[in-house]
C-alpha positions in Angstrom: -13.4 6.3 -27.1 -11.0 3.3 -27.5 -10.7 -0.1 -25.6 -7.0 -0.2 -24.6 -5.0 -3.5 -23.0 -3.6 -2.5 -19.5 -2.3 -5.4 -17.9 -3.1 -9.1 -16.8 -5.5 -9.7 -14.0 -2.9 -11.3 -11.9 -0.8 -8.0 -12.2 -2.9 -6.5 -9.7 -3.5 -8.1 -6.5 -6.8 -7.8 -4.4 -6.4 -4.4 -2.6 -3.8 -3.1 -5.1 -3.4 -0.3 -7.5 -1.4 0.1 -10.7 -0.6 3.0 -12.9 -0.8 2.8 -16.7 -0.3 5.3 -19.5 -2.9 5.1 -22.5 -2.7 7.7 -25.2 -0.9 9.9 -22.9 -3.4 9.9 -19.9 -2.1 8.3 -16.9 -4.7 6.1 -15.4 -5.0 4.3 -12.1 -6.4 0.8 -12.1 -7.6 -0.5 -8.8 -8.6 -4.0 -7.7 -11.2 -4.3 -5.2 -11.8 -8.0 -4.3 -11.6 -8.9 -8.1 -13.4 -6.1 -9.1 -11.5 -3.6 -11.2 -12.1 0.2 -11.4 -10.0 2.9 -13.6 -9.6 6.6 -12.9 -7.3 9.6 -13.6 -4.0 8.6 -11.9 -3.5 12.7 -11.1 -4.8 14.3 -8.0 -7.1 17.5 -8.9 -5.5 18.9 -5.6 -1.9 19.3 -6.4 -0.9 17.0 -9.5 0.2 14.0 -7.3 0.5 10.5 -8.6 -2.7 8.7 -6.9 -1.0 5.4 -7.7 1.8 6.4 -5.0 -1.1 6.8 -2.1 -3.3 4.4 -0.7 -6.4 2.3 -1.5 -8.6 2.0 1.6 -11.2 -0.9 1.2 -14.3 -1.0 3.5 -17.8 -2.7 3.6 -20.4 -0.7 1.9 -24.3 -0.4 2.3 -25.2 -3.8 0.5 -22.3 -5.5 2.2 -20.1 -5.6 -1.0 -16.7 -3.8 -0.8 -16.0 -0.4 -1.9 -12.9 1.5 -2.4 -11.3 4.9 -1.5 -8.1 6.2 -3.5 -6.4 8.3 -0.7 -3.6 10.9 -2.4 -0.4 10.5 -0.7 0.3 14.2 -0.9 -2.6 15.9 1.0 -4.8 13.0 1.8 -7.5 13.9 -0.7 -10.1 10.9 -1.0 -11.9 9.8 -4.2 -14.2 6.9 -4.7 -12.6 4.4 -6.6 -15.9 3.4 -8.5 -17.2 6.9 -9.7 -13.9 9.0 -9.1 -16.1 11.6 -6.9 -14.3 13.3 -4.5 -15.2 11.8 -1.3 -13.3 13.9 1.5 -11.3 16.9 1.5 -11.5 20.4 3.4 -11.7 22.1 0.1 -13.6 21.5 -3.0 -11.7 20.1 -5.8 -12.6 18.4 -9.1 -13.7 14.9 -9.3 -11.5 12.6 -11.2 -12.5 11.0 -14.8 -13.7 7.4 -14.4 -13.6 4.8 -17.0 -14.9 1.4 -17.6 -12.8 -1.6 -17.0 -13.4 -5.0 -18.6 -11.6 -8.5 -17.7 -11.6 -10.8 -20.3 -9.4 -14.2 -20.8 -7.1 -13.1 -17.8 -6.7 -9.5 -19.3 -7.9 -6.1 -18.1 -9.0 -3.5 -20.8 -10.0 0.1 -20.2 -12.2 2.4 -22.4 -10.6 5.8 -22.9 
């Protein structure tokens, strides 16, 4: 597992997503109120790029914001913090989830 520079913090607006490729792996990085999360970018249902979908933000149980990545093709929903399937009519695999670190205005992901 290695640490890779993805982009600058200012490259992903709050509520936004960015697709990056690290060692041939497509990664989606999401910004939920200044908290950054990374998952696989490819939907496990039909292979759509999740960065072309939407990011839904909502208040979580503890009052903080949480987010769900919604696939633009068939509306599968994944928790952006864990990559776990949140909603879909059929069982499909969860996404891989990766640690994101912000340092000196840059974002790094461990893959």
